N, C-alpha and C positions, 0 to 999 in steps of 0.2 A: 439558616435552614434553607430559605428560599433560594439564596445564592448558590448553595450546594446543589440543589435540584436543577436550577438553571444551568450551572456548569455541566452537570451530568447530561442533560439533554443536548446542549451545545456540542459537547465532546463527541457524543454519538453522531449527531447530524454532520458535523464537520469531518469526523473520521470516515464515515460511510461515503461522503462525497469525495474526499481525498483518495480513498481506496478505489472508487469507481474510476477516477482519473488515472490512477496507477494501472488498473486493469486495462483501461483504454490504451495506455502506452505500451503495456505488455502485449496486448492483442496485436498492436501494430508491429511490434518487434518480432513476434513469431508468425506473423502473416495469417492470423485467424480470419476465416472467411467472415465478411461483415454481414452477411445474411443469416448467420446464426442467431436464433431468437435472443439468446442471452447477450450476444454481442449488440444486437439492436437495442436491447433495454439500456445497456451502458452507454452506447453512442447517444441515444435520444436524451438520456438524463444528463449528459454532460455537454452536449452541443451548445447550449446557450452561452457557455463560457469559452469553450475550445474554438468554436467557429470564428468569432472575432479575432482571436489571437492568431489563428491560422492565416489571416490576411496580413499580419505583421511578421510573424515568425514561421518559417517554413520548416517542415520535418526533413530530416535527412534520410539516408537509405533505410537505416534500422531504428532510428530514434525519432519518436514523435515529440519533438520539442514543444509544440503548442500545449500538448496534454500535460507534459512535465512542468512547464511554466505555470499552467493553470493550477496544478496541484500545489506548487510552491506558493502562488498567491493565496490559495485556499488556506494553507498552513500559516502564512503571515497574518491573514485576517483573523483566523482562529486564535492565534497567540495574542494579538492585540485586543481582541474582544475578551479573552480570558483575563488578560492583565487589567482591562477596564472594569470588568466584573469583580475581580477579587481585590483590587487596590482602590478602585473608585475613580481613577484618573488615567489618562494615557501616559505611557512611559516617556522618560526624557529621550533626547535624541541619541544618546549612547544606548539606552534600552531598546530603542527602535532598531538601531544598527545590530544589536545582539539578537533581536527577534528575527532579523533577516537570516542570520546564520542558524539560529534555532529552528527556523522553518525547514531548513534542509534536514536537520536531525529529525524533525517530526515527520517529514516525508519518508525518511529511512525507517522510522518506527512503523509507520502505516505499512510500508512495503513488506517488511519483515513479519508484521502481523498478518498481512494477506498471505504470505507464503505459509506461515504457520497454519492458518485456518484452512486454506485450500488443500494443503498436504493432509491435514488431520481428517477433513471430510472425505477426501479421496480414500484414505487408508480405511476408514471406518466403512464407507460404502463398498469397498472391495471385499470386505468381510460379510456384510449383511445383505448387500444387493449389487453385485458386481455388474448387473445388466441395467442399472438405473440410466435414465435418459441423459443425465448430466455428466456421466462418467467419461464419455469421449471428450468433452470440453475440459474436465478436470485433468485428464491425462495429457491433453495437448498443452495446457498451461504448465503443468509440473514437469513434463519430460525434459525441457532444457535444464532443469535444476537437478533432477533425479539421475539422469543418464550418466553424467560424469562421476557421480557418487557410485553408481552401480559398477563402473569400470574399475574402481578401487577396492570394492567390497569382495570378500571371498564368496565363492559360490556355495550356497547353503541349500542347494536343491530348490525346492519350491518356496522357501522362506526368503522374502525380500525385506532386508533391514534398512534399505536406503531411505524410506520415508522417516524412520526413526532418527537416522543421522540428520536428515535435513531438519527435522523438528528441533533437534538439539542445537544445531547450528543457528537456526533462526532465533531461538530463545536466547542463546549467547549473544548474538548480534543485537537483539533488543536491549539486553542488559548492558552492554558496552555503550549503545547509543543513549541509554538513560543516564548512565555515569557521565558521558560526555555533555549531555544537556544540563546536568547539575553544574558541571564545571564552567559552562558558558555564563551562567548567572552567578557564579561564585558561591554556590550553596555547599 
């Protein structure tokens, strides 16, 4: 019982931090202005891990490698802590090697969950409060994903089904990654 509650809390904390690191990398890729208040919150919350990595790993033109490596390290620590919590001991060397690969899958799940939630929040806000202060940020974040879908979608007048398509694609990707994660550990 206690381990279930602890796992639940750890899952939330590690997932939120991992997602913040993905948002940071995403903001870098789309060149979101760093003085945006939401961007400031993400940058300040993740600087303690990304700044030291930035001294060793340099970002490229569009990819913020220090943020992605920080996210991967967060996923590795999460998986090892989870293993320790559920099994009572650290995994073998083979288990640790599998955890390194599973951390990439965990990052992918975090990224697609982020896409799912941002798209869902944006879609709901567009119906109930299209002038919400966060809408420009949500549109900036989702535009690189929704615009290619909109090019292939038929013109339905004022009805935009591209968020629905993106939600379905993100959910399918999460299911595929979940299946792959199970196959890594032979379940």
